[in-house]
C-alpha positions as CSV (number, residue, x, y, z in Angstrom):
1,X,23.1,37.2,14.3
2,X,21.9,38.7,11.0
3,X,19.0,36.9,9.5
4,X,20.8,36.5,6.2
5,X,23.7,34.8,8.0
6,X,21.7,31.9,9.4
7,X,22.1,28.6,7.7
8,X,19.2,27.2,5.7
9,X,17.7,24.0,6.6
10,X,17.8,21.2,4.0
11,X,15.0,21.2,1.6
12,X,13.5,18.5,-0.6
13,X,15.9,19.0,-3.6
14,X,19.0,18.3,-1.3
15,X,17.4,15.8,1.1
16,X,17.9,12.1,0.1
17,X,15.0,10.1,1.0
18,X,15.7,7.3,3.3
19,X,14.0,3.9,3.2
20,X,12.4,4.5,6.6
21,X,10.7,7.8,5.4
22,X,9.7,6.3,2.0
23,X,8.0,3.4,3.7
24,X,6.5,5.6,6.2
25,X,4.9,7.9,3.6
26,X,4.0,4.8,1.5
27,X,2.3,3.2,4.4
28,X,0.0,6.3,4.9
29,X,-0.5,6.5,1.0
30,X,-1.5,2.7,0.8
31,X,-4.0,3.4,3.7
32,X,-5.7,6.1,1.5
33,X,-5.7,3.7,-1.4
34,X,-7.3,1.0,0.7
35,X,-10.0,3.4,1.7
36,X,-10.8,4.1,-1.8
37,X,-10.8,0.4,-2.5
38,X,-13.5,-0.1,0.2
39,X,-15.6,2.4,-1.7
40,X,-15.3,0.3,-4.8
41,X,-16.0,-2.9,-2.9
42,X,-19.1,-1.3,-1.3
43,X,-20.3,-0.4,-4.9
44,X,-19.8,-4.1,-6.0
45,X,-21.7,-5.3,-2.9
46,X,-24.6,-2.9,-3.5
47,X,-24.6,-3.9,-7.2
48,X,-24.8,-7.6,-6.1
49,X,-27.8,-6.8,-4.0
50,X,-29.4,-4.6,-6.6
51,X,-30.1,-7.4,-9.1
52,X,-28.7,-9.2,-12.1
53,X,-28.4,-6.0,-14.3
54,X,-26.6,-3.9,-11.7
55,X,-24.2,-6.8,-10.8
56,X,-23.5,-7.5,-14.5
57,X,-22.5,-3.8,-14.9
58,X,-20.2,-4.1,-11.9
59,X,-18.6,-7.2,-13.1
60,X,-18.0,-5.6,-16.5
61,X,-16.3,-2.8,-14.8
62,X,-14.0,-4.8,-12.5
63,X,-13.5,-7.3,-15.3
64,X,-12.1,-4.8,-17.7
65,X,-8.4,-4.3,-18.1
66,X,-8.4,-1.1,-16.2
67,X,-10.5,-2.7,-13.4
68,X,-8.1,-5.6,-13.1
69,X,-5.1,-3.2,-13.0
70,X,-6.8,-1.1,-10.3
71,X,-7.6,-4.3,-8.3
72,X,-4.0,-5.3,-8.7
73,X,-2.8,-2.1,-7.3
74,X,-5.4,-2.3,-4.6
75,X,-4.1,-5.9,-3.7
76,X,-0.6,-4.7,-3.5
77,X,-1.6,-1.9,-1.3
78,X,-3.4,-4.3,1.0
79,X,-0.3,-6.6,1.4
80,X,2.0,-3.8,1.7
81,X,0.0,-2.2,4.5
82,X,-0.3,-5.6,6.2
83,X,3.3,-6.4,6.1
84,X,4.4,-3.0,7.2
85,X,1.8,-3.1,10.0
86,X,3.2,-6.4,11.2
87,X,6.7,-4.6,11.1
88,X,5.2,-1.8,13.2
89,X,3.7,-4.4,15.7
90,X,7.2,-6.0,16.2
91,X,8.7,-2.5,16.8
92,X,5.9,-2.0,19.5
93,X,7.3,-4.9,21.3
94,X,10.7,-3.2,21.6
95,X,12.5,-5.6,19.0
96,X,14.3,-4.9,15.8
97,X,14.8,-1.1,16.5
98,X,18.4,-0.8,15.5
99,X,19.1,0.6,12.1
100,X,20.2,-2.6,10.3
101,X,17.1,-4.5,11.5
102,X,14.9,-1.5,10.5
103,X,16.3,-1.6,7.0
104,X,16.1,-5.5,6.9
105,X,12.5,-5.6,8.0
106,X,11.6,-2.8,5.6
107,X,13.0,-4.8,2.6
108,X,11.3,-7.9,4.0
109,X,7.9,-6.1,4.2
110,X,8.3,-4.9,0.6
111,X,9.4,-8.3,-0.7
112,X,6.6,-10.0,1.2
113,X,4.0,-7.5,-0.3
114,X,5.2,-8.3,-3.8
115,X,5.3,-11.9,-3.3
116,X,1.9,-12.1,-1.6
117,X,0.5,-10.1,-4.6
118,X,2.0,-12.3,-7.2
119,X,0.7,-15.4,-5.4
120,X,-2.8,-14.1,-5.1
121,X,-3.1,-13.1,-8.7
122,X,-1.6,-16.4,-9.9
123,X,-4.4,-18.1,-7.8
124,X,-6.9,-15.8,-9.2
125,X,-5.7,-16.7,-12.7
126,X,-5.9,-20.4,-11.9
127,X,-9.3,-20.4,-10.4
C-alpha cells in the first residue's frame, strides 16, 4: 500500500468532543487548579502566622474583586472535582457503566458542582 493512499486518522478539527472526554480533561484541569489554590491557601496561612500586617495584606488580596473571582473559580473546581470523583468511585464498583448512565452521571456531576458552588457563595455572602 502506498503511503499516500492510507486514510488519515481524525484530527481535532474534525473530531467532535464527547461529554466523557470533556469531563475527563476537565477533571484533570481542575486538579491542577486545586493544586494552585493550595499554594494560595498556604500563603494565606503563612500570612496569618506572620503577624497582623502580613495577614492584612493577604486579606486585602483575597478580599479584592479579583481575589473573590479566583476563589469562586477555585471553589467550583473543588466541587467539580469532588462530584466527578464520586462518579468515578461509583464506576469502580462496576455500576452505571452503560452510555446512558455515563452521560446522566456526567450531567449530575456538573449540576452538583454548580449547585454546591452557588450554595457555598450564598452562605459566604450571608455570614
